[in-house]
C-alpha positions as CSV (number, residue, x, y, z in Angstrom):
1,M,109.4,114.0,87.7
2,Q,106.4,111.7,88.0
3,E,104.9,110.1,84.8
4,K,101.5,111.3,83.7
5,I,98.8,108.8,84.8
6,P,97.1,107.4,81.7
7,Y,93.4,108.2,81.5
8,F,92.6,105.3,79.3
9,I,93.9,101.8,79.6
10,N,94.8,99.6,76.7
11,L,94.6,96.0,77.8
12,S,96.9,94.7,75.1
13,D,99.6,97.1,76.2
14,S,99.3,96.3,79.9
15,P,102.2,94.4,81.5
16,R,101.6,90.7,82.4
17,L,103.3,88.4,84.9
18,T,103.0,84.9,86.1
19,Q,102.6,85.0,89.9
20,M,102.8,81.3,90.3
21,P,101.9,78.3,88.0
22,G,98.2,78.8,87.1
23,L,98.0,82.5,88.2
24,E,98.5,85.2,85.6
25,T,98.3,88.9,86.4
26,T,97.8,91.8,84.1
27,I,98.6,95.2,85.7
28,L,96.2,97.9,84.5
29,T,97.0,100.8,86.8
30,G,99.3,101.5,89.7
31,L,102.6,101.9,87.8
32,H,102.5,105.7,87.4
33,G,102.1,107.1,90.9
34,E,98.4,106.2,91.5
35,K,97.3,105.5,95.1
36,M,95.3,102.4,94.0
37,M,96.1,99.5,91.7
38,M,93.8,97.7,89.3
39,V,94.7,94.3,87.9
40,L,93.2,91.3,86.2
41,N,94.1,88.1,88.0
42,A,93.4,84.9,86.1
43,T,93.4,81.6,87.8
44,L,93.7,79.0,85.1
45,P,91.5,75.8,84.8
46,D,92.6,73.0,87.2
47,H,94.5,75.5,89.4
48,T,94.1,76.9,92.9
49,V,95.5,80.1,94.4
50,P,96.4,79.0,97.9
51,S,95.2,80.8,101.0
52,H,97.1,84.0,101.6
53,S,96.6,87.5,103.0
54,H,98.2,90.9,102.6
55,P,98.0,94.3,104.2
56,H,96.2,95.7,101.1
57,E,92.4,96.2,100.9
58,Q,91.1,94.3,97.9
59,I,87.7,94.8,96.2
60,G,86.6,93.5,92.9
61,M,84.3,91.8,90.5
62,V,84.4,88.4,88.7
63,Y,85.3,89.5,85.1
64,A,85.0,86.0,83.6
65,G,84.7,82.3,84.6
66,K,83.7,80.6,87.8
67,A,85.4,79.6,91.0
68,M,85.1,78.5,94.6
69,L,86.2,81.7,96.4
70,R,87.0,81.6,100.1
71,I,87.3,84.8,102.1
72,G,88.0,84.4,105.8
73,D,85.6,81.7,107.0
74,E,83.1,82.1,104.2
75,E,83.2,80.1,100.9
76,R,81.0,80.3,97.9
77,V,80.8,79.7,94.1
78,V,81.2,83.0,92.3
79,Q,80.9,83.7,88.6
80,K,80.9,86.6,86.1
81,G,79.3,89.7,87.5
82,D,79.7,88.8,91.2
83,F,81.4,91.3,93.5
84,Y,83.5,90.8,96.6
85,C,85.4,92.7,99.3
86,I,88.5,91.4,101.0
87,P,89.6,93.5,104.0
88,A,93.3,93.9,104.7
89,N,95.0,90.9,106.3
90,V,92.0,88.6,105.8
91,S,92.9,85.1,104.4
92,H,91.5,84.2,101.0
93,S,91.9,81.7,98.2
94,D,90.2,80.5,95.0
95,T,89.9,77.4,92.8
96,C,88.9,77.7,89.2
97,I,85.8,75.7,88.2
98,G,85.3,74.6,84.6
99,D,87.2,74.9,81.4
100,E,87.7,78.7,81.2
101,P,90.0,80.8,83.3
102,F,88.6,82.5,86.4
103,V,89.3,86.2,86.0
104,M,89.0,88.7,88.8
105,L,89.1,92.4,88.2
106,D,90.9,93.4,91.5
107,I,91.4,96.9,92.9
108,F,94.0,97.2,95.7
109,C,94.7,100.0,98.1
110,P,97.4,100.9,98.6
111,V,99.3,99.9,95.4
112,R,100.8,96.4,95.5
113,E,104.5,97.2,95.5
114,D,105.3,93.5,95.5
115,F,103.6,93.2,92.1
116,I,105.7,96.1,90.8
117,E,108.9,94.4,92.1
118,K,107.9,91.0,90.5
119,L,107.2,92.8,87.2
120,K,110.6,94.5,87.3
121,Q,112.3,91.1,88.0
122,S,110.3,89.5,85.1
123,L,111.4,92.2,82.7
124,E,115.0,91.9,83.8
125,T,114.9,88.1,83.2
126,E,113.4,88.7,79.7
127,K,116.2,91.1,78.9
128,R,118.9,88.7,80.0
129,E,117.3,85.9,77.8
130,D,117.3,88.1,74.7
């Protein structure tokens, strides 16, 4: 039986994981059978998320901070309130600018199963360390 999809999201109860040094992800939706996933991805000051691509469509908005964002062959400085669209399989990267984290509110379609797997691995590691 599938879990009920929560209608309201509590940020402080949402699971977090470190994707790589300098990239922290908070998973807001997508863990209860949804067809889309919403996350907060935070690139920390003095860090870069290297160029990568994935088969998921990604749309979003800059939630906080400022960064140099590259999508495909276009690059620009983005800041709080800016929107973006990253089609499936298009290479993209970002570099945080300034002293506060660069936070992207990302929506992926379909759900990022790789994020779910990383979260499971992270929780299993925490249980072994307790």
